[in-house]
ZALUMLUM-274454 format. One record per residue (C-alpha): residue number from 1; x, y, z; residue in three letters. Coordinates in pm, 1 decimal, padded with zeros to 6 digits, always signed. Layout:
! ZALUMLUM-274454
@resi=NUM xx=X yy=Y zz=Z resn=ALA
...
***
This chain:
! ZALUMLUM-274454
@resi=1 xx=-00004.1 yy=+00000.6 zz=-00006.0 resn=MET
@resi=2 xx=+00153.6 yy=+00323.1 zz=-00111.3 resn=ASN
@resi=3 xx=+00050.6 yy=+00675.2 zz=-00182.1 resn=ARG
@resi=4 xx=-00065.0 yy=+00707.7 zz=-00540.1 resn=GLY
@resi=5 xx=-00258.1 yy=+00378.1 zz=-00523.1 resn=GLY
@resi=6 xx=-00622.0 yy=+00365.8 zz=-00435.1 resn=ARG
@resi=7 xx=-00588.2 yy=+00196.6 zz=-00107.7 resn=ILE
@resi=8 xx=-00291.8 yy=+00417.4 zz=-00014.2 resn=GLY
@resi=9 xx=-00468.3 yy=+00736.3 zz=-00087.1 resn=GLU
@resi=10 xx=-00783.3 yy=+00611.0 zz=+00102.1 resn=THR
@resi=11 xx=-00575.0 yy=+00542.9 zz=+00412.3 resn=LEU
@resi=12 xx=-00418.2 yy=+00897.6 zz=+00386.7 resn=TYR
@resi=13 xx=-00757.7 yy=+01069.4 zz=+00342.4 resn=GLU
@resi=14 xx=-00925.2 yy=+00869.2 zz=+00626.6 resn=LEU
@resi=15 xx=-00628.8 yy=+00959.9 zz=+00856.2 resn=ALA
@resi=16 xx=-00690.7 yy=+01328.0 zz=+00790.1 resn=LYS
@resi=17 xx=-01048.1 yy=+01333.5 zz=+00891.6 resn=ARG
@resi=18 xx=-01109.3 yy=+01540.2 zz=+01198.9 resn=PRO
@resi=19 xx=-01298.6 yy=+01257.7 zz=+01368.7 resn=GLU
@resi=20 xx=-00989.1 yy=+01034.4 zz=+01348.3 resn=VAL
@resi=21 xx=-00762.4 yy=+01094.2 zz=+01632.9 resn=GLU
@resi=22 xx=-00640.9 yy=+00757.3 zz=+01741.1 resn=LYS
@resi=23 xx=-00535.4 yy=+00493.0 zz=+01481.7 resn=VAL
@resi=24 xx=-00423.0 yy=+00139.2 zz=+01527.1 resn=LEU
@resi=25 xx=-00244.4 yy=-00058.7 zz=+01261.8 resn=GLU
@resi=26 xx=-00168.9 yy=-00437.7 zz=+01287.9 resn=ILE
@resi=27 xx=+00123.3 yy=-00525.0 zz=+01060.5 resn=GLY
@resi=28 xx=+00378.4 yy=-00249.4 zz=+01036.0 resn=THR
@resi=29 xx=+00614.6 yy=-00466.8 zz=+00839.9 resn=TRP
@resi=30 xx=+00898.2 yy=-00222.8 zz=+00730.9 resn=ASN
@resi=31 xx=+00671.8 yy=+00081.7 zz=+00786.2 resn=GLY
@resi=32 xx=+00721.1 yy=+00215.0 zz=+00434.9 resn=GLU
@resi=33 xx=+00357.8 yy=+00118.5 zz=+00311.8 resn=GLY
@resi=34 xx=+00034.8 yy=+00156.8 zz=+00485.2 resn=SER
@resi=35 xx=+00200.7 yy=+00290.5 zz=+00800.2 resn=THR
@resi=36 xx=+00360.2 yy=+00573.4 zz=+00605.1 resn=TYR
@resi=37 xx=+00020.4 yy=+00657.6 zz=+00444.6 resn=CYS
@resi=38 xx=-00142.7 yy=+00673.4 zz=+00768.9 resn=LEU
@resi=39 xx=+00133.9 yy=+00864.1 zz=+00933.6 resn=ALA
@resi=40 xx=+00132.2 yy=+01118.5 zz=+00668.3 resn=GLN
@resi=41 xx=-00233.6 yy=+01185.6 zz=+00697.0 resn=GLY
@resi=42 xx=-00225.7 yy=+01207.4 zz=+01080.3 resn=LEU
@resi=43 xx=+00078.7 yy=+01435.3 zz=+01052.6 resn=GLY
@resi=44 xx=-00153.9 yy=+01701.8 zz=+00901.0 resn=GLU
@resi=45 xx=-00381.4 yy=+01675.4 zz=+01212.9 resn=THR
@resi=46 xx=-00344.6 yy=+01630.0 zz=+01592.4 resn=SER
@resi=47 xx=-00397.2 yy=+01248.4 zz=+01544.3 resn=GLY
@resi=48 xx=-00152.1 yy=+00967.6 zz=+01618.9 resn=ARG
@resi=49 xx=-00082.9 yy=+00607.1 zz=+01509.5 resn=LEU
@resi=50 xx=+00008.4 yy=+00306.5 zz=+01697.2 resn=VAL
@resi=51 xx=+00138.7 yy=+00024.4 zz=+01475.6 resn=SER
@resi=52 xx=+00234.5 yy=-00327.0 zz=+01583.3 resn=ILE
@resi=53 xx=+00462.5 yy=-00570.4 zz=+01419.4 resn=GLU
@resi=54 xx=+00562.9 yy=-00924.5 zz=+01555.7 resn=VAL
@resi=55 xx=+00863.7 yy=-00975.3 zz=+01333.6 resn=ASP
@resi=56 xx=+01173.3 yy=-00816.1 zz=+01508.7 resn=ALA
@resi=57 xx=+01377.6 yy=-00762.6 zz=+01191.5 resn=GLU
@resi=58 xx=+01093.5 yy=-00577.3 zz=+01016.8 resn=GLN
@resi=59 xx=+01019.2 yy=-00381.2 zz=+01320.4 resn=HIS
@resi=60 xx=+01380.6 yy=-00270.4 zz=+01325.4 resn=GLY
@resi=61 xx=+01367.1 yy=-00151.1 zz=+00973.6 resn=LYS
@resi=62 xx=+01047.8 yy=+00043.7 zz=+01051.3 resn=ALA
@resi=63 xx=+01226.0 yy=+00210.7 zz=+01351.9 resn=ALA
@resi=64 xx=+01509.4 yy=+00302.8 zz=+01123.1 resn=SER
@resi=65 xx=+01282.9 yy=+00451.7 zz=+00863.3 resn=PHE
@resi=66 xx=+01099.9 yy=+00675.1 zz=+01104.3 resn=TYR
@resi=67 xx=+01401.1 yy=+00790.2 zz=+01293.6 resn=GLU
@resi=68 xx=+01424.2 yy=+01166.1 zz=+01250.1 resn=GLY
@resi=69 xx=+01087.2 yy=+01194.7 zz=+01085.8 resn=LYS
@resi=70 xx=+00844.7 yy=+01435.1 zz=+01251.5 resn=ASP
@resi=71 xx=+00537.4 yy=+01197.1 zz=+01237.4 resn=LEU
@resi=72 xx=+00302.8 yy=+01084.2 zz=+01508.3 resn=PRO
@resi=73 xx=+00394.0 yy=+00720.5 zz=+01499.8 resn=VAL
@resi=74 xx=+00445.5 yy=+00474.5 zz=+01795.1 resn=GLU
@resi=75 xx=+00594.7 yy=+00142.3 zz=+01688.7 resn=LEU
@resi=76 xx=+00550.3 yy=-00167.3 zz=+01903.0 resn=ILE
@resi=77 xx=+00719.1 yy=-00499.9 zz=+01842.2 resn=GLN
@resi=78 xx=+00524.6 yy=-00792.1 zz=+01992.8 resn=GLY
@resi=79 xx=+00234.1 yy=-01029.7 zz=+01936.8 resn=LEU
@resi=80 xx=-00112.1 yy=-00874.3 zz=+01938.2 resn=THR
@resi=81 xx=-00272.1 yy=-01159.4 zz=+02131.4 resn=LEU
@resi=82 xx=-00124.5 yy=-01492.6 zz=+02249.1 resn=HIS
@resi=83 xx=-00008.7 yy=-01796.0 zz=+02054.1 resn=PRO
@resi=84 xx=-00294.5 yy=-01992.0 zz=+02220.7 resn=ASP
@resi=85 xx=-00537.8 yy=-01766.8 zz=+02041.9 resn=ASP
@resi=86 xx=-00459.8 yy=-01931.3 zz=+01713.5 resn=TYR
@resi=87 xx=-00741.3 yy=-02134.1 zz=+01591.1 resn=ALA
@resi=88 xx=-00653.2 yy=-02500.0 zz=+01482.1 resn=PRO
@resi=89 xx=-00521.5 yy=-02535.3 zz=+01142.3 resn=TYR
@resi=90 xx=-00811.9 yy=-02760.3 zz=+01055.7 resn=GLU
@resi=91 xx=-01067.8 yy=-02489.6 zz=+01103.2 resn=SER
@resi=92 xx=-00921.4 yy=-02298.4 zz=+00809.9 resn=TYR
@resi=93 xx=-00961.9 yy=-02600.4 zz=+00569.3 resn=LEU
@resi=94 xx=-01290.3 yy=-02483.8 zz=+00415.5 resn=PRO
@resi=95 xx=-01125.1 yy=-02151.3 zz=+00318.3 resn=LEU
@resi=96 xx=-00794.2 yy=-02309.3 zz=+00216.3 resn=ILE
@resi=97 xx=-00968.2 yy=-02547.6 zz=-00017.8 resn=SER
@resi=98 xx=-01087.7 yy=-02244.5 zz=-00221.2 resn=GLU
@resi=99 xx=-00751.4 yy=-02071.0 zz=-00235.0 resn=HIS
@resi=100 xx=-00574.5 yy=-02082.6 zz=-00565.9 resn=HIS
@resi=101 xx=-00233.3 yy=-02136.1 zz=-00399.6 resn=TYR
@resi=102 xx=-00345.6 yy=-02457.4 zz=-00239.7 resn=GLU
@resi=103 xx=-00479.8 yy=-02584.1 zz=-00575.3 resn=GLN
@resi=104 xx=-00159.1 yy=-02516.2 zz=-00736.4 resn=GLU
@resi=105 xx=+00082.2 yy=-02621.4 zz=-00455.7 resn=ALA
@resi=106 xx=-00095.1 yy=-02842.2 zz=-00201.9 resn=PRO
@resi=107 xx=+00041.5 yy=-02799.2 zz=+00151.6 resn=GLY
@resi=108 xx=+00136.4 yy=-02431.8 zz=+00113.3 resn=THR
@resi=109 xx=-00094.3 yy=-02308.6 zz=+00380.1 resn=HIS
@resi=110 xx=+00002.6 yy=-02564.6 zz=+00632.9 resn=GLU
@resi=111 xx=+00368.3 yy=-02461.8 zz=+00593.5 resn=THR
@resi=112 xx=+00264.6 yy=-02085.0 zz=+00635.8 resn=TRP
@resi=113 xx=+00057.0 yy=-02177.4 zz=+00931.6 resn=TYR
@resi=114 xx=+00351.1 yy=-02346.7 zz=+01110.7 resn=ARG
@resi=115 xx=+00581.6 yy=-02063.4 zz=+01024.2 resn=GLN
@resi=116 xx=+00340.7 yy=-01799.2 zz=+01159.7 resn=GLU
@resi=117 xx=+00287.2 yy=-02004.0 zz=+01478.0 resn=LEU
@resi=118 xx=+00660.8 yy=-02044.6 zz=+01526.7 resn=GLU
@resi=119 xx=+00707.4 yy=-01673.8 zz=+01494.9 resn=LEU
@resi=120 xx=+00427.7 yy=-01598.7 zz=+01739.6 resn=ALA
@resi=121 xx=+00579.7 yy=-01845.1 zz=+01985.2 resn=GLY
@resi=122 xx=+00910.5 yy=-01666.7 zz=+01964.6 resn=SER
@resi=123 xx=+00755.0 yy=-01320.9 zz=+02055.2 resn=ALA
@resi=124 xx=+00903.5 yy=-01191.8 zz=+02397.0 resn=GLU
@resi=125 xx=+00602.4 yy=-00955.8 zz=+02421.2 resn=ARG
@resi=126 xx=+00239.0 yy=-01078.9 zz=+02389.4 resn=THR
@resi=127 xx=-00103.1 yy=-00967.9 zz=+02448.9 resn=ASP
@resi=128 xx=-00025.9 yy=-00616.8 zz=+02310.2 resn=VAL
@resi=129 xx=-00387.8 yy=-00548.9 zz=+02224.1 resn=LEU
@resi=130 xx=-00492.0 yy=-00592.0 zz=+02586.7 resn=TRP
@resi=131 xx=-00230.6 yy=-00333.5 zz=+02699.9 resn=GLU
@resi=132 xx=-00335.8 yy=-00080.1 zz=+02432.8 resn=LEU
@resi=133 xx=-00709.7 yy=-00113.9 zz=+02513.1 resn=LEU
@resi=134 xx=-00641.7 yy=-00059.4 zz=+02884.2 resn=GLU
@resi=135 xx=-00435.3 yy=+00253.1 zz=+02788.7 resn=ARG
@resi=136 xx=-00640.9 yy=+00395.0 zz=+02504.8 resn=GLU
@resi=137 xx=-00996.5 yy=+00259.8 zz=+02563.0 resn=GLY
@resi=138 xx=-01086.7 yy=+00258.5 zz=+02194.7 resn=GLU
@resi=139 xx=-00948.3 yy=+00361.1 zz=+01841.1 resn=PHE
@resi=140 xx=-01121.2 yy=+00559.8 zz=+01585.2 resn=ASP
@resi=141 xx=-00977.4 yy=+00356.4 zz=+01296.0 resn=LEU
@resi=142 xx=-00808.3 yy=+00018.7 zz=+01284.5 resn=VAL
@resi=143 xx=-00635.5 yy=-00142.2 zz=+00989.9 resn=LEU
@resi=144 xx=-00597.7 yy=-00515.5 zz=+01004.3 resn=PHE
@resi=145 xx=-00303.3 yy=-00636.0 zz=+00789.4 resn=ASP
@resi=146 xx=-00113.1 yy=-00873.9 zz=+01012.5 resn=GLY
@resi=147 xx=-00071.8 yy=-01245.4 zz=+01015.9 resn=GLY
@resi=148 xx=-00273.0 yy=-01465.4 zz=+00781.0 resn=GLU
@resi=149 xx=-00406.4 yy=-01704.7 zz=+01056.4 resn=PHE
@resi=150 xx=-00459.5 yy=-01463.9 zz=+01358.5 resn=LEU
@resi=151 xx=-00621.7 yy=-01171.5 zz=+01193.5 resn=SER
@resi=152 xx=-00984.5 yy=-01281.3 zz=+01248.4 resn=HIS
@resi=153 xx=-00921.0 yy=-01346.0 zz=+01627.9 resn=SER
@resi=154 xx=-00771.3 yy=-00987.5 zz=+01639.0 resn=GLU
@resi=155 xx=-01069.7 yy=-00851.6 zz=+01458.1 resn=PHE
@resi=156 xx=-01328.7 yy=-01017.3 zz=+01686.8 resn=LEU
@resi=157 xx=-01128.0 yy=-00895.5 zz=+01984.8 resn=PHE
@resi=158 xx=-01100.5 yy=-00539.8 zz=+01876.2 resn=LEU
@resi=159 xx=-01426.6 yy=-00470.7 zz=+01675.8 resn=GLU
@resi=160 xx=-01624.6 yy=-00357.6 zz=+01990.9 resn=PRO
@resi=161 xx=-01350.0 yy=-00099.3 zz=+02062.6 resn=HIS
@resi=162 xx=-01347.1 yy=+00059.6 zz=+01713.1 resn=VAL
@resi=163 xx=-01541.6 yy=+00379.9 zz=+01707.6 resn=ALA
@resi=164 xx=-01552.8 yy=+00477.0 zz=+01340.5 resn=ARG
@resi=165 xx=-01363.4 yy=+00302.5 zz=+01069.3 resn=TYR
@resi=166 xx=-01238.2 yy=-00060.6 zz=+00996.0 resn=ILE
@resi=167 xx=-00995.8 yy=-00118.7 zz=+00707.5 resn=VAL
@resi=168 xx=-00927.7 yy=-00491.4 zz=+00598.9 resn=LEU
@resi=169 xx=-00660.5 yy=-00583.2 zz=+00350.2 resn=ASP
@resi=170 xx=-00668.9 yy=-00931.2 zz=+00192.9 resn=ASP
@resi=171 xx=-01042.9 yy=-01005.2 zz=+00177.8 resn=THR
@resi=172 xx=-01085.8 yy=-01205.1 zz=-00136.3 resn=ASN
@resi=173 xx=-01104.9 yy=-01580.0 zz=-00038.5 resn=GLY
@resi=174 xx=-00972.4 yy=-01702.4 zz=-00367.0 resn=ARG
@resi=175 xx=-00650.9 yy=-01498.3 zz=-00306.9 resn=MET
@resi=176 xx=-00609.1 yy=-01466.7 zz=+00072.2 resn=ALA
@resi=177 xx=-00712.8 yy=-01624.7 zz=+00400.0 resn=ILE
@resi=178 xx=-00628.9 yy=-01326.7 zz=+00625.2 resn=LYS
@resi=179 xx=-00951.8 yy=-01120.8 zz=+00635.1 resn=ASN
@resi=180 xx=-01192.7 yy=-01326.8 zz=+00441.8 resn=THR
@resi=181 xx=-01406.1 yy=-01427.4 zz=+00759.3 resn=LEU
@resi=182 xx=-01390.4 yy=-01070.3 zz=+00893.2 resn=SER
@resi=183 xx=-01536.0 yy=-00942.3 zz=+00571.7 resn=ARG
@resi=184 xx=-01818.8 yy=-01192.3 zz=+00593.9 resn=ASP
@resi=185 xx=-01871.4 yy=-01082.1 zz=+00953.9 resn=TRP
@resi=186 xx=-01888.9 yy=-00721.0 zz=+00859.6 resn=LEU
@resi=187 xx=-02126.8 yy=-00796.3 zz=+00568.2 resn=ILE
@resi=188 xx=-02373.8 yy=-00975.9 zz=+00817.7 resn=GLY
@resi=189 xx=-02343.8 yy=-00702.0 zz=+01075.7 resn=SER
@resi=190 xx=-02619.9 yy=-00437.3 zz=+01140.4 resn=SER
@resi=191 xx=-02363.4 yy=-00211.9 zz=+01313.5 resn=ALA
@resi=192 xx=-02140.0 yy=-00157.8 zz=+01008.1 resn=TRP
@resi=193 xx=-02171.0 yy=-00031.0 zz=+00652.4 resn=GLU
@resi=194 xx=-01927.1 yy=-00105.9 zz=+00375.5 resn=LEU
@resi=195 xx=-01804.9 yy=+00215.8 zz=+00227.6 resn=ALA
@resi=196 xx=-01567.0 yy=+00034.5 zz=-00004.9 resn=ILE
@resi=197 xx=-01558.0 yy=-00339.5 zz=-00084.5 resn=ASP
@resi=198 xx=-01301.3 yy=-00398.1 zz=-00359.5 resn=GLU
@resi=199 xx=-01263.4 yy=-00750.4 zz=-00457.8 resn=GLN
@resi=200 xx=-01067.5 yy=-00720.8 zz=-00776.2 resn=HIS
@resi=201 xx=-00775.1 yy=-00496.3 zz=-00672.8 resn=GLU
@resi=202 xx=-00479.6 yy=-00640.4 zz=-00483.5 resn=ARG
@resi=203 xx=-00621.1 yy=-00940.2 zz=-00298.0 resn=ASN
@resi=204 xx=-00928.7 yy=-00759.5 zz=-00201.4 resn=GLY
@resi=205 xx=-00961.5 yy=-00476.0 zz=+00054.0 resn=TRP
@resi=206 xx=-01250.2 yy=-00287.1 zz=+00220.9 resn=LEU
@resi=207 xx=-01342.1 yy=+00016.2 zz=+00436.2 resn=VAL
@resi=208 xx=-01627.7 yy=-00023.0 zz=+00676.1 resn=ALA
@resi=209 xx=-01792.4 yy=+00262.5 zz=+00879.2 resn=GLU
@resi=210 xx=-01974.9 yy=+00221.8 zz=+01203.1 resn=ARG
@resi=211 xx=-02337.9 yy=+00331.0 zz=+01160.1 resn=LYS
@resi=212 xx=-02426.3 yy=+00631.1 zz=+01367.1 resn=ARG
@resi=213 xx=-02694.7 yy=+00563.6 zz=+01638.3 resn=VAL
@resi=214 xx=-02981.8 yy=+00820.8 zz=+01598.9 resn=SER
@resi=215 xx=-03043.1 yy=+01008.9 zz=+01931.5 resn=SER
***
């Protein structure tokens, strides 16, 4: 996700909105993609961004990238929840059977699952989301773009604490596992409205806005 692309510009514009003051991103990676789009938007307001990355090497790259930049970004290295919060691999099989990678190279997802679980198990800091909710209470916007197999658990944990906007990357079940179930959940929810639901760009992405309660 970069400025100039549709999703990058969407993140930038959302971050500039006056009602968006506290933003959480799951999945910093090297900090030069979606993190930078959000940070640039928030840099034009009084808002701030918290971004979480479990991979220590990528977190280090992000920290170096933002060193000396006057942007409102807090980078955290750790696991959002706990390794025990991963659903069993078997629970993903209905989704995996539809994924084009699995049809072309059987066993790909099982390898990815083991690798992701190994990375999660190596994290020295866990349950970061619990810490953040205790500190912040809620977030105005949350971007879910972390691990392929923990994202839906993160979504279910955070959804009640998102005040305005949810952004999901990788929502097309033929191309990704990560946020397919979360997209289905939002479609069936009476509390959220899909402002953008793009299934043909990237691996699918969406923006959902919480419906306002009439007084």
